[in-house]
C-alpha positions as CSV (number, residue, x, y, z in Angstrom):
1,M,-118.5,-140.1,172.8
2,S,-121.8,-138.3,172.2
3,K,-122.0,-137.4,175.9
4,I,-118.6,-135.6,175.7
5,F,-119.6,-133.8,172.5
6,S,-122.8,-132.6,174.2
7,I,-120.9,-131.3,177.2
8,V,-118.5,-129.4,175.0
9,L,-121.4,-127.8,173.0
10,L,-123.1,-126.9,176.3
11,T,-119.9,-125.4,177.6
12,L,-119.4,-123.3,174.4
13,S,-123.0,-122.1,174.5
14,I,-122.8,-121.1,178.2
15,M,-119.5,-119.2,177.5
16,G,-121.2,-117.4,174.5
17,T,-118.4,-118.5,172.2
18,F,-118.9,-120.7,169.2
19,L,-116.2,-122.6,167.4
20,V,-116.0,-121.4,163.8
21,N,-113.1,-123.2,162.2
22,R,-110.3,-125.5,163.4
23,T,-107.3,-126.6,161.4
24,S,-104.0,-127.9,162.6
25,D,-102.7,-124.4,162.8
26,Y,-105.7,-122.1,163.6
27,E,-108.9,-122.0,165.6
28,I,-111.3,-119.1,165.1
29,K,-114.0,-118.3,167.6
30,T,-116.8,-115.9,167.5
31,N,-119.7,-114.9,169.7
32,Y,-122.3,-115.7,167.1
33,N,-123.2,-119.2,165.8
34,M,-122.0,-120.2,162.4
35,D,-123.4,-122.4,159.7
36,H,-121.1,-123.5,156.9
37,K,-118.8,-120.4,157.2
38,W,-121.8,-118.1,157.5
39,I,-122.4,-116.0,160.6
40,K,-126.0,-114.7,160.9
41,L,-126.0,-111.4,162.6
42,P,-129.1,-109.7,164.1
43,T,-130.8,-106.9,162.2
44,Q,-130.2,-104.4,165.1
45,T,-126.9,-102.9,166.1
46,G,-124.5,-105.2,167.9
47,A,-120.9,-106.4,168.2
48,L,-119.1,-109.3,166.6
49,N,-116.2,-110.7,168.5
50,I,-113.6,-112.7,166.6
51,E,-110.6,-114.5,168.2
52,L,-107.8,-116.3,166.4
53,I,-106.0,-118.9,168.4
54,T,-102.9,-120.4,166.8
55,R,-99.8,-122.4,167.4
56,N,-97.8,-120.4,164.9
57,E,-95.6,-117.3,165.7
58,I,-97.8,-114.4,164.6
59,E,-96.6,-110.8,163.9
60,K,-100.0,-109.3,163.2
61,V,-103.6,-110.1,162.2
62,S,-105.6,-107.7,160.0
63,F,-109.4,-107.9,159.8
64,W,-111.1,-106.6,156.6
65,L,-114.7,-106.1,155.7
66,V,-115.1,-107.0,152.0
67,P,-118.3,-106.7,150.0
68,M,-119.7,-109.8,148.3
69,G,-119.2,-110.2,144.6
70,T,-116.5,-109.9,142.0
71,S,-114.0,-107.1,142.5
72,G,-115.1,-106.7,146.1
73,W,-111.5,-106.6,147.4
74,R,-110.8,-103.1,146.1
75,F,-113.8,-101.8,148.1
76,R,-112.6,-103.4,151.4
77,T,-112.6,-101.6,154.7
78,L,-110.1,-102.2,157.4
79,L,-111.9,-103.2,160.6
80,G,-108.8,-103.5,162.7
81,I,-105.3,-104.7,163.2
82,D,-104.0,-106.6,166.2
83,D,-100.2,-106.5,166.4
84,N,-100.0,-107.6,170.0
85,G,-101.1,-111.1,170.7
86,T,-100.5,-111.1,174.5
87,D,-104.2,-111.2,175.1
88,G,-104.9,-113.3,171.9
89,W,-105.5,-112.1,168.4
90,R,-108.9,-110.4,168.5
91,L,-111.3,-108.0,166.9
92,K,-114.5,-106.5,168.3
93,W,-116.5,-105.1,165.4
94,Q,-119.5,-102.8,166.2
95,F,-122.0,-103.1,163.4
96,S,-125.1,-101.0,162.8
97,N,-128.6,-101.9,161.6
98,T,-127.7,-101.4,157.9
99,T,-127.8,-104.2,155.5
100,I,-124.8,-106.6,156.0
101,Y,-123.9,-109.1,153.3
102,D,-120.1,-109.3,153.3
103,H,-117.0,-111.3,153.9
104,I,-114.6,-110.7,156.8
105,V,-111.1,-111.6,155.6
106,I,-108.7,-112.4,158.3
107,E,-105.1,-111.8,157.1
108,I,-102.5,-113.5,159.3
109,S,-98.9,-112.3,159.0
110,R,-96.5,-114.8,160.6
111,T,-93.0,-114.0,161.9
112,D,-91.4,-116.4,159.3
113,G,-92.7,-114.0,156.6
114,E,-95.5,-116.3,155.4
115,T,-99.1,-115.1,155.3
116,D,-102.4,-117.0,155.7
117,S,-105.9,-115.8,155.3
118,Y,-109.4,-117.1,156.3
119,I,-112.7,-115.8,155.1
120,L,-115.9,-115.6,157.2
121,N,-119.2,-114.7,155.6
122,V,-121.5,-112.4,157.5
123,S,-125.1,-111.4,156.9
124,N,-128.1,-109.9,158.7
125,Q,-130.5,-110.9,155.9
């Protein structure tokens, strides 16, 4: 069992994709490693790739940057909307070398009218 686990981790590392979260309905992948829902970004400019993989029928996925702290939602910034999942549900966020200590909220709108969300924490501190 540990041999298989090591092979999977090695494969993910070679691909440059790290598993972020897996539930029965969703799998979220990113190109940076994650520790307890925290993604540590470099202090220089770069790009964060996020991919949502799901078994559900999705209408659109919205990606929001939300400052940490209370009342942060009202200061959110829309990073992108993916309303065409033919190539997967994805976001590529180009970040700068400014201080980053935020949440990325992934809002999932399903075709049955239900919505789900998932929060990633991002920091370059």
